[in-house]
C-alpha positions in Angstrom: 0.0 0.0 0.0 1.2 3.5 -0.8 -0.1 6.6 1.0 0.9 9.9 -0.8 0.5 13.1 1.1 1.8 16.7 1.3 0.0 18.3 -1.6 -1.8 21.6 -1.4 -2.0 25.2 -2.7 1.2 27.2 -2.8 2.2 30.4 -4.5 4.7 30.4 -7.3 8.2 30.2 -5.9 7.1 28.4 -2.9 8.0 24.8 -1.7 6.2 21.7 -0.9 7.3 18.3 0.3 5.4 15.3 -0.8 5.6 12.1 1.2 4.9 8.5 0.1 4.6 6.1 2.9 4.7 2.4 1.9 3.7 -0.7 3.5 3.1 -4.4 2.7 6.3 -5.0 0.9 10.0 -5.1 1.4 10.8 -1.4 1.2 14.5 -1.7 1.1 14.3 -3.9 -2.1 11.9 -1.5 -3.9 12.0 1.4 -6.2 9.6 4.3 -5.6 8.7 6.8 -8.4 6.8 9.9 -8.6 4.6 10.7 -11.5 2.3 13.6 -12.2 -0.6 14.4 -14.4 -1.7 17.9 -15.1 -5.3 18.6 -16.3 -5.6 17.8 -19.9 -2.1 16.5 -20.2 -0.5 13.1 -20.3 1.1 11.5 -17.3 4.7 12.5 -16.8 7.5 10.7 -14.9 9.1 13.1 -12.4 11.6 11.1 -10.4 12.5 7.8 -8.9 14.7 6.4 -6.2 16.1 2.9 -5.8 15.9 2.1 -2.2 18.3 -0.8 -2.5 21.3 1.4 -3.6 20.0 4.9 -3.2 20.3 5.8 -6.8 18.1 8.7 -8.0 16.7 9.5 -11.3 15.0 12.7 -12.6 13.0 12.2 -15.8 11.4 15.6 -16.4 14.0 18.2 -17.5 11.7 20.9 -16.0 12.2 19.7 -12.4 15.9 19.1 -12.5 17.6 21.4 -9.9 14.3 22.2 -8.3 13.0 18.8 -7.0 14.9 16.4 -4.8 13.8 12.8 -4.1 15.0 11.1 -1.0 14.2 8.1 1.1 14.0 7.2 4.8 14.2 3.5 4.8 13.5 3.4 8.6 10.2 5.1 8.0 9.4 3.3 4.7 8.9 6.7 3.2 10.0 8.5 0.1 9.9 12.2 -0.2 9.8 14.6 -3.0 11.0 18.1 -2.1 9.8 20.6 -4.5 11.3 24.1 -4.5 10.8 27.1 -6.7 7.4 25.9 -7.7 5.9 27.1 -10.9 2.2 27.2 -12.1 3.2 24.5 -14.6 4.0 22.1 -11.8 0.2 22.0 -11.0 -0.8 18.4 -11.2 -1.9 15.4 -9.3 1.2 13.6 -8.1 1.3 9.9 -7.7 3.9 7.6 -6.1 4.5 4.2 -7.6 6.3 1.2 -6.2 8.1 -1.2 -8.3 11.2 -3.4 -8.3 13.4 -1.0 -10.3 13.2 2.4 -11.5 13.6 1.4 -15.1 10.1 -0.2 -15.0 8.6 1.5 -11.9 5.6 2.7 -13.9 4.6 -1.0 -14.2 4.3 -1.3 -10.4 1.7 -0.5 -7.9 0.2 2.9 -7.9 -0.9 4.8 -4.9 -3.6 7.5 -4.8 -2.6 10.9 -5.9 -2.0 14.1 -4.0 -3.0 17.4 -5.7 -0.4 20.2 -5.9 -1.7 23.5 -7.1 0.7 26.4 -7.7 -0.8 29.8 -8.1 0.8 32.5 -10.1 
């Protein structure tokens, strides 16, 4: 099970930290990814972390340098720190659990958390 939280309304330039709390599987062997879907747009991969070795991946060029993914294995939780938010970051953000980042989108999807960035 995945429980995403931390979304909300923030002004442009602000920050939010999303959390994805996992249960029911071996967290240390998993990969957790973040995806987002803006209204009227296709789903987009944002970032992923491999909990077995700590490797991180950032898929969307628009978030590089602004978003940071991290993991607290003791809490079975992955975070997405989002800084310098822009209105175009407005979307529903989903966390996904898989066995590896290369195929994380094929894994288990949690419910989304809505991020709204006002201009």
